[in-house]
C-alpha positions, 0 to 999 in steps of 0.5 A: 500499500505504501509504495503504491501510494508513493508511485502515485506520488511520483506520477503525479509530481513528475506530471507536474514537473513535465507540465511546468517545464513544457510551459517555460520552455515554450515562453522561452521559446516564444520570447527567443522567436519574437527577439528574432523576428524583431531583429529580422524586421529592423 
C-alpha cells in the first residue's frame, strides 16, 4: 500500500514537473522567436 501511494505521488509530481518545464520552454521559445523576428524586421 505504501509503495502504491509513493508511486502515485511520484507520478503526480512527474506530470506536474513536466508540464511546468513544457510551459517554461514554450515561453522561452516564444520570447526568443519574438526577438529574432524583431531583429529580422528592423
